[in-house]
N, C-alpha and C positions, 0 to 999 in steps of 0.2 A: 189913940193918931191926934195929935192938936197940928200936925202941918200939911195936912191933909189940903187946905188950897197953896200952895207950896207945890206940893206936889201938881195939882192938876196943871196950876201953871206956866210950870218950867214943860208940862212933857208941849202943851198948846203954842211956846211962843216955840219949842228945840222942830214943833213939827212947821212951824209957821214958817219958820228960814228954809226946812228942805223943801215947799213945793216957793217959796219965791227964789230957791237957786234951781227949780226946776229936777228937783230931785225925784218927784214921787215915783218914778216907777221901778226905786230902789227901797219904797216901804214894805213895812209887814211887820206881823207881831214881834218876829225877832229884833226890828230894827228897835223897837223900843225899848228894849235894855240903854242904850245909846241915853236917854234923858234920865232914866230911874237909874243909872250909876250915876251921872249926874248930880241927882238930889240926890244919892243916899250919900257920897261922896262927901259935901261941904253941906249937910245936917249930920251929919257927925255919928250915920249911922253905914250899916255891911249889907247887903242885898246878897241873897245867894237867887240863885236860879233852877229852876227844875226839879224844886222837895218834892221828894216821894217817902212814904213812908207811912205804919198803919193800917187800915182797911182803903180809901182810898185813893184815889188816883193824883197823877201830876200833880202838883198844883203851881203856878208859872214861874211866881217870885216872892220867898218870904224878904221883910225887913227886919232887921235886927241894931240891937246898941248896947254893946259888951258882953255877946252873946247870949244875950236875954228876946226871945222874940216880940217882937212889935206887931205886926201883922201881914197874914200872908193876900196875895195878887194877884185875880184873875185877871189878862188882860187882853181887850176886842179891840182890834184897827179894826176896818171898817171903810169900803170906799161907797153910802150911799145914797142917795135921799130919802131915801123910806126906811130906819135901817128895822128890825124883826125883833121883835123879844124874844120869841123862837132864838134866836140864836145863843142869847143868853143864860136858856134854860138849862145848859148840860152846864154852865159854869160854875153858876149860880149852884145844882146840885152838887156842886164838889166843892167849892167853898164849905156848903153846911154838915156832907157828910167829914171836913175836915173840922171842923168851929165845933161839933160832938166829940170831938178825940180831942182836942185841944180847948182851953178859954183863952184865943187868942183873936184881938181884929182880920175879920178878911171883909176886903173889897175888891169889888168887879169896874176897874177902870177901860171908861171905853172913850173914842178916840172914832173919833169919827172926821171925812174930807165927802166936799161932793162940789160941782160946781155951784148945781141949782141952790142950795142950802138944802134946809132936814122939815121933814111933816116929821111929829115925834106922836102921830094919834095911837103909834101900835102899845110909842113903851109911859101913857099919863098911867097906867098903876104905877112906874117908877119914877117916876116926875113930878118930886112932891119938893117945891123948895125948903119949907119950913124945916128941916134937919130934926125933924121927931117921928117916930117908927110907923113906917104903915105895913101890918097886919092883912098877907098875904094866905089865904084861906080858901080850901076846900067850896065856899059858898063865890070864888072871885070865877071870870071867865080865864084868866091868866091858867090858875090851877091844871086847868085839863092840857093846858100844855105843855106845865113843870113840873105834872106828873107826867106825860109822851116822852118828852124833849130831853126830859132830865134826870127823872127818876127809871124810870123801864129803862131810858141809856147808859147811864154809868151801872146803874145793875141789874145786870141780863139775868144773871140768878136767880129768880123771884124768893127764891126762901135767903136769902141775903139782906133784901131791898127792907131799906125802914118802914118804920108807920108815921111818917111823918102827917100831922093833919095842916100843919101852918110853920113859913115861914115870914120873919123881920125883912124891910128893905130900908134904910134910910136915905137919903139923896144925902150928901155933904160937902158937894160944890161944883159945879162944872162953869164950864168959860163959853163964850160963841170968840170965833173973830174972823174976821175975811185978807185975806191974803192973796194978791191979783185977782185972778177968777175964782178962787174959791173958801169956799166956806167950812169954817173945823170949829166943831162941837167937843169938847172939851170934859169929864164928867166921872165921878166916883159916888159909889155907892155902899155903903156895908152892912153886908148881911147878915143875920143870924139863927135862930135857932129860938124862938121864946119859950122859958118856962113852961112846961107842958102840964 
């Protein structure tokens, strides 16, 4: 997907508008569908919500063009100064399960807002700005959390759990904004399973 930057900017500026209008109480992950639908329509995409199928859990969104899948998205909206990477592990596992079934891009959209700014120390494994793939394997600190919060939560039956030994994550784009007394961060990461 080549217009990730435009997607990130669209979501960030929508959030800035909502905050400037003092509508934070209406913000939710479901509300993210508003800017995503507008982005899809303005870029000649179709956006489907709550995609199910195969052996994997429901995926938040699928972006299509001419009825052909372009990418799957899991969206997270968090109001916190120190986002916890554990909260992303389940969504990453869902995306990886889907990427195992179909060769289509899988993306994690993270939307944060806070009054005090952000401490990204716990997100270091994801915060690479070089648009290159970073492999997360059993040797990394993040893997144990991913195994517990992602794989074991998603695949409750031990016999159905995949034998993944690593996954890849690539930071695609992010933006930071300040509106009124709030800080905003919106970022997109692509995830997949490297060739085993």
